[in-house]
N, C-alpha and C positions, 0 to 999 in steps of 0.2 A: 271428881273429874273436872278439868278445866279445859275450855276451848279457846284457841288463839287463831290468828291469821298470820301467814307469812307471804302472802301474795305481793305483787308489784306495788299495789296501793299502800302497803304497810312499810315499804322500804324507804331508803334514803338515797338520794342521788350522790354518786361518788365522782368527783372530778380531779382528785389528787393524782399526780403523775400523768397528766393529760388523759385521764380516764373519762369515760362517759357511759356509766351503767348505774343500775339501781341494785342496792344490796339490802336484803331483808335478813337481819340478824335472827339467829335461832337460839343458840345456847353456847355457853362457854364452860369448860370443865378443866379442873386441875388434876382430877383423879381418873382412873381407868374408865373408859366409856366403850360400850359395845355398840357399833353402828351397823345396821343391817338393812337390806332392801327386801321388802315383803311384796309378793305378788299374789293377790287373791283373784282367782278365776271367776267366771260367771257363777253365781250362787255360792261363792266362797265364804267361809266363816272361820274366825279365830274364836274358838269356844269360850264360854264363860269361865274365867279362872282368876286367880289372884296374881297380881304383878309381883315378880320376885325381887324387883328393885324399882325405883322411880323410873317411869317410862314415858317417852315422848314419841307420838305417832305423827309423822309429817306426810300428808297426802300429796302425792306428786301428780297423779293422773287418775281419772275415773272418779267414782263416788261410792259412798256406802253409808252405813248406819253404825253408830257407836253408842255404847251405854256404859254407865258406871254401875254402882250398886243398886240404883233405882231401876225400875223396869222401863223407864222412858228412853226411847232411842232418839238420837240427834243426827240429822243428815250432815255429812261432811263431803267435801270435794277438794279438788286441786287448790292448794294455797291455804288449806285449813290445817291446824295442828291440835292434837289432843294430848293432854297430860294426865297420867294416872300416878298416884302415890304408891309407894311400896305397900304391898298387901291389899291394895284396893281391888275389889272384884270388877271385872270388865269384860266386854265382848265387842267384836267388830264383825260386820257382815257386809257383803256387796252382792247385789243382784246382777249387775252387769260387768263387774270386774273393777279392780283398783290396784294401783301400785303405791306403796308408801315406804318411807324411810323410818326405821325404828331406832331410837337412841335410848340406851339403858345405862344408867350410872347412879351410884349411891348419892351423888351430890347434885342432881338435876334440880334446878329451881328456875323454870322457864320464864316466869313472870318478871324476873330480874334481867333477862337477856333479850327477850323478843321486843322489837321496837313497836 
């Protein structure tokens, strides 16, 4: 399991084309990618299981706990990203609720793309 940030502080100011915003890069793919939005309600859980492909979890709102193959949980919240390799065992929980974007693709290598 790898933990990353994609919040405003990790972004880069964009001014090209008279723009004025901050962009936090996340990932680039050339193969098929499945992108989903996951809503965990209060006391929601994504049970302990193996990832069917490399998987990136991008927390958009709320907070929760994640773990990989070890039993240690890590607190995550909006602006955090978690990466699991294919076949890696993992679990996600939220006591108060959480919304996240899930990206799954055989070629995900987030450390090369996240700023």
